[in-house]
N, C-alpha and C positions, 0 to 999 in steps of 0.2 A: 346630631353632631358626630363627626368622625374622630375617633381617638387614635392617635398614632403612637406607636411604641418604638422602643429602640430596636426591636426585632424586625421592623419594617425594612430597615436598611439592609438587612441580611440578604434580601431577595432583589435588591436594587444594585446592579453591578456598577452603576455610576458612582456609588458611595464607597466602593472597594478601593483601597489604596494599593492596587496591584497593577502591574503592567499587563497589556493585552496578552503577552506571551504566557504570563503566569496564570491568567484566567483560563486560557485555553488548556494549559497543562492540568490545572485543577479540575476543569470540566471533564477531561478524559479520565483522570484518576478517579473522580467520583463515580462516573459511569462504570468503570472497571470494578470498583469496590462493590457497588450494588449488584452487578452481574455475578461477581464471585460469591456473594452471600446467597443469592438465589440458586446458584448451581451447587451449593453445599447442602441445600435442603434435601431430605430423603425422597421427595416426590420428583426430583430432577433426574433420578437414576432409575433404571429398570429393575434393579434389585432392591430398592428401598434403602440402600446404604448411603451414608453421607460421604461425599468426596472430601478429601483432605483440603485444608485451606490453601496450601501451596499449589496443589493441582487445580483447584477451583480458580485461584487467582491467575494461574498460567493460562487456563482455558479462556477466562473472561478477557484477559489482556490480549490474547491471540485473536479473539472475536472482535473486540472493540478496535484493535489496531489492524483489523482485516488482514491478518497474517496467515493463519491456517496451520501452524504448528500445533500438534496435539499430544497430550500425554496419556489420554484414554481415548478409545475408539468412539467417535461421535455417534455412528449409526447403531452400535450395539450397547454402549454403556448408558447413554442418556435416554430418558423417557420422552414422550411427546412434549411434555412441559419443558424439559431441559432443552430439547431441540428448538422449541419456539423461543425460549430465552436467548439461545445462542444466535438465532437468525435475527432477532430484534437488536441484539448487541452489534451484529454485523452491519445491519442497515443503519443504525445510529452512528456507528463508527465510520462507515463508508461515506455517509452524507456529511458528517462532522457535527460537533457539539453545537456550534453556533447556527448551523443550518436547521438542526432540529429545534433549537430554542426559537429561531425565527418563525418556523412553522407553527409552533404553539402560540407565539405572539400574534401571528396573523389570524389564527383560528379564533383567538380571544379578542381580536381587533384592538390590540394594544399598540401604541405608537412606538416605533423603534428609535431609541435615543442615539445621539451622536457617538457616544462612547461605545455603545453596542455595535454601531456601524463600523467603527474603527477596528473592533475585535473581529467582526465579520470579514473586513478587508484583509486582515492578517491571516485569518483561518482559510480564506479562499485564495490567498496569494494574488489578490486583485491589485491592480496598479493604482487605482484611485478609490475614494469613498463614494464618489458619484455612481449611482446605478447599482450599488452593491445589494440592496434589498430586492430590486427587480431581478438581478442575477440569481439570487437565492431562490426566488420563486420559480425561475426557469429551471434551476438545478433540480428542485423537488419534482416538478412536472415531468422533466425529461427522464429522470431516474425511474420513476414509477412507470412511465410509458415503455421504456426500453426493457425493463424487467418484466413487464406484462407480456410484451411481444416475445421475448426470449423464453419466458416461462411457459407460454402457450405452446410454442414449438416443441419444447422438451416434454411438456405434459402429454402432448399427442403421441410423441415418440415412445415415452415410457409407459403409457397406458397399456400398450400391447404386452409389455413385460410384467407390470406390477398391478394392473387393474386400476382401481380408484386411487391406490397409494401412489401410482405413477404421476397423478395430477399434483399431489402434494410434493413429490420429489421434484417435479418440473419447476414449479415456482420457487421452491426452497433453494434449489441449485442455481436458478437464474439470479436470485438476489446475491448469493454467494459469489457467483461468477462476475457480475457487473461490479460488485464492490471489491473485486480482486481478493476475496477472502480465502477460497480454496478449501473450505470445509465441505465434507461430503457425508452422505448417509448410507453408503453401500456396504459398510462394515469391513472388519478385518484390515483396516488401514489400506484399503485397496485403491482408493481414489477412483479414477475413471479407467483403470487398466482393463476392465471388462469391455470397454468400447474403443479399443485402440484403433480399429479400422472402420468405425461407424462414422460415416460422413456427416450425418445430421447432428449427432451429439458433438463431434469435434468442431465443426464449423460454427455451430450455434454458440457453444461455450467460448470458443476462441474469439468470436466476434464481440460477445459481451465483455470479455476481458480487455480487448483492444479499445473498445468504446469507453469503458470505464477508466482505462489508463491514459487515454489521450488528453483528458482534462475538459471540464465543462466549458471553459472559455473558447477552446478550439472547436468544440461541437457547435456552439452558438455562432462563432465566426463563420464556419462553413455553411451553416443553415441560413444565415442572413445574407452572405455575399455570393457564395456558390461559384466564384471565379477565382482562379489562382492569383491573378493580378491584383485582386481586391483584398486578398487575405492579409492579415497582419504579419509582421515579421515573426512574431512568436508562433503563430500557426504554421507558417512555412517551415520554421526550424524544427518544430515538433514533428511535422509530417515527414520531413527528410530523414531526421535521425531515427524515427520509429521504423520507417520503411527499410532503411539501410540495415538496422539491427535485426529486423525480422528476416530479411533475405540472407544476410551473413549467418545468422543463427541457424536457419534451416539448413543451409549448405554445409556448414561446419559439423553440425550434429549428424547429418546424413553421412558425411564422409567418415567420421570417427566411429559411428555405431552400426553402419550398414552390414558389417560382417559379424557383429556380436550376437551370438545365438540367444543370449539372455535378454536382448532388447529388440533390435530391429531385424536381426538376422533371419528369423523365420517368417517374416512378413513378405507380401508381394511388393513389387516396386511402388504401386500406388499406396499401399499401406506404409511403406518406409517413408515416403515423402510426406504423407499426412501426419504420421507420428513425429517426424522431424520438425514439421511446421508447428505442431501443437507444443512440442517441447521447447521450441524457440519462443513461442508466445507466452507460455506459462511463467518463465523466469522474470517477465516484466511485472512481477509481483502478484501473480495469480495463485500459484500453489497447487493447481491440479496437475496430475501426470497420468499419461496413458501407457507408460512403460515403467518398469521397476527401476527407480533412480539408484538404488543400492547396487544394481548390477552393471551400472555404467562404468566405462573405463575412467581412469584418473584424469586423463586429458579432457574428457567430456565434462567431468565434474568441475574441473578448474575453469573451463570455458563458461559453464553455467554460472559459476560464482561471479565471473565478470559481468554477465548479463544481469544477474540479480543485484549486483552492486549499483549498476546504472539505473535500473528500475524503470518507472513510468514517467509521466510528464507532470508539471506543476498543476495545481488546482484539480487533481484527479483523485481517484480512490486508491491509487497506488503509492508505493514508497520508493526508496532508493535515492541516489543523489540527483536524479532526474535527467531526462534526455537533453533538456536545454542547457543544463550545467555542462554536460559533455560537449555539446555543440559550441558553446562559448569558449571553453577551454581549448578545444582544437583550433578554433579560429584565432585565439590569442597566440597560441604556439606557432601557428602558421605565419601570422603577422611578424613575429619575432624572427623566424627563420628567413623569411623573404625580405626583411629589413623595412617593413612598413611601420609608420609611426602610429597609424590608426588600426584598430581591429574592426574589420568589416565583414558583414554577412548579408548577402543579397543586396549589395550596394547601399547598405545602411551602416553607419558608424555606431559601434557599441560603446556606451558610456563606461568610464573607468570604474565607477562604483559597482557596475554589474559584473565586470571582470573580477574585481576583488571578491565579490560575493560568491561567484562560481568557484574560485580556488579555495575560499574559506569553507564552503560547504564540503568540497572534496576532502580537504585536510581534516576537518572535524570528523567526518564520516570514517575516513581511513584510520584515524587515531582511535575512535571508538571501537572499530572492528579489531584492531591490533590489540588493544588493551583487554577487551573481553575474551578474545581468543587465547591470549596468554594466561589470563586468570582461569579459564576453563581447562586449559592444558594441565594446570596444577592439580585440579580435583577430579578430572575425568580420565579414565584409562581407555581412551579412544584415539584412533589415529588423527594426526594433525589435520590432514586434508578434510576429513569428515567433520571435525570440529569447526574448521574454518567455513565449510559449507553451511553448517547449522547456524553459525553466528551471522554470516552474510544474509542467509535466508531470513533470519529474525530482523536484522536491520532493514533489509529491503522490503519488509512485511510481505514476503513471498509465501513461505509455508512449505516449500519443497524440503524434503528430508531424506537422508539415506537410511532412516529407520532407527536412529539413536535417541530420539527425543524422549520416549517413555522410559529409557534406561538411565537418564541423567540423574545425578545426585541433586539434592535440594539446592546446594550451592550453584550448580550449573543451571538449574531452572530459574533461579532468582536472577542470575546474570542475563539470561535470555529475556526475562520479563522486562528488565531495564532496557535492553537493546530493542525489543519490539516497541516499547513506549517511545523511546528516542527516535526510532525510525518512522513511526506514525506522525509524530509532531514535526519532524524534520530536524536535521542537525543544528541549524542556526536557531530555530525557535526553541529547541530543547536547551541549547546553551544559554540563550537569553532568558529563558524561564528560570534557570538556576542562578542567574546573575542578580546582584543587588540592584535596586532601583538607581538609575544614573542620576547624578546631580548636574544641574545646569550651571554652566560657568562660561567664562570667556574662552575664545578660541586663540590658542597660542601657536604661532608658526615658528619652528626652530630653524636654524640654518641647515642647509642641505649637507648631507654626508655621503661619501662614496664607499661602496662595498663591492668587492669582486665576487662575481657569481659564476659557478661552473668551472 
């Protein structure tokens, strides 16, 4: 005879009276808390000293939210145990809570219930419930395959520099790169600056970043169809916006920094182009840098802020408002300017609710960045541009920094923790997770009213 207790329902999400958004938020929050507690243990540091709770919480949040902002140097402060905890948090955060839960359910051969499928649909930003479990399986296999390939290339490259440690470095950084996390083990907050003109490291890491930021639905669409004419509208829009942003980013950064002796000025022309390309890729929420960000000109920092705010694409390991949001907004603005009644992209009409969602995402994201920047301006004695850079980096789960993270007050760190959390969940999901459960009721249509705009 099987005895059921009231505690059985604790592990059955179908019994939870929570929205899918709230379950996702609680899942990420729970993982962050566990990670913070592990990073606080003495064996997580090389010195045997315990990390403060705020710093441990900041590091765990940055890892789970695949951001890369750090208050202590990952390569020198954390022991092997601490580094392994961080990379596990990055992998779990990059794949997503529901993807990891699905992986465990598949291993235990447990049936995935409808409510769990609905949560997975929201977590993966999938359009329908149909095929969401199969998509999750593909995501897991694709992630491990790409990380293995990238890790092998980096391991071979770094073996000549670090011996057997280079193998560990290769796979560790491949996971961090594909998940768009930006954590590194090279010490002294140096990131990849020691490999500014190394083609193998730059192109491997950049490729992993781009693949992780495109989104799994795009990767599978390309793999299954392999012809531009057969790609979905979503895939086409992601490709166009991503390509345009990468090209524009490379050109602008090259023009702004080519004569700066502290960044690109001392490099060869090949090195300048390679470094500009990498610095254009990284703001897509990766967080690695091959030149000193703090030495960049203000114009370059502001341009990088724009790239970080846009971020990666939906259903990816990246953050930001997403490339498709930008694409839909531009199409809507163009339709208004040209007097068209419909918003069209590649000869397809965009539904009104998608346009509303795009502008809503942008507005919530901009409001969050403005509020957090204002609040941090009160407590931090740091220039406004560098504070804005840090906040947008946190929201976009990028991890690039001008070097101010470790010097922030507790107040500033807490604000960035909230910002990273909101950025990983997504502006709309974060807002809906905070909202009360909606009540069902009748639909009332009020008479139309007129408002002058502009």
